[in-house]
N, C-alpha and C positions, 0 to 999 in steps of 0.2 A: 716603197710600196711592195718590195719583195724580200726584204729583209725581216725574219720571222722574229729574231730577239728584239729588234727595232718596235716592231709592232706592239710587242709583249709589254715593253717598258713604256709605251706612249701613254696608257693609263695613269701610270706614276706621275708622268710630266703632266698631264693635263690637271691632276689634282693638285699638284705643288703650284704649277702656274696660276688655277683659280684662287688656291688660298693666299698667296704672296704678292699676286701682280699689282693690288690696290698699294702695297708699301715698297713698290719699285723692282721687283723681279721680272724679268722679260724674258722671253725666249725667242731665238731666231734660229728657225730650223734650215738646215743645210742639206738638201738632199742629193743622194749619191744614184739617183735613178736616171734611166735613158729613156723611159717612156713616159710623154708630157701627161696623157690620159690616165694612166696607172696611178701616177705620182699625184694628181689632182683629187682622184678619188680617194687613195688612202687619207689624205689631209681632211677630206670631208667625212669619209667614213670613222675616223679616229677623233672628229671633233678637235681638231688642233687650230685654234684661233689665233695663233701669234702669226708674224710674218713668216714667210717661207721664201726661200730662193734654191735654184738650181740652174746650173748650165747644162745638164742632161748629159754630161760626158763621163758618167758612171764613175768608175776609179779614178779616172784622168780630171774628177772635179779640182778647180782651181783653189778653191776654198779649203778643201780638204789636205791638198798638197802645202798650202801654206802653213797650216797649223799642224802638219804631220800626223794628220789623221790616216791610220793605214789597217784601221779594223772598226767594225761598227756592231752594235751600236757605241757612239761615243759621244761625249759632251766635254765642254769647257765651261768653268765658271769663272767669268769675267768681272773684275770690280768697275767701278765707275772710272777709275782713270785708264781702264783698258788692259790692266794686269791681270794675267791668267792666275787665279788662285788656287784652283782646283782642277782636275779632270777625272771624268768617269765616274761621277757620283751615281749611284742606283738607289731605288728604292728609297728605304728609310734613311740612308745616309744623306740622299740628297734633301728630304726634307728635314733632316735635323741640321744640316749645314746652314739651308736658307733661313731656318727659323732662328739660328743662333745670330746670323749676319742681320737679321730683319727684324730684331726686337722692337 
């Protein structure tokens, strides 16, 4: 909710999700928020329709630590086997990569 660059990237992720969800592309949102009400409002305002999680521990978020996320926005592209195949794809690069994988 508090990260301006994250909020500006959300419409791009929404567009890619809407285009490729039916072909197997999914999103799991992990938030580094600490205020539950602001976090839930941002999800609603940005129309983020996928699953979201947060432990509300801000930068001490356990999932972020597990995947070495030390700046945001951040994303990981994970294949069906659980292997991380890309990190931090933005804007057209995200769309191009997903399009190429889900032909």
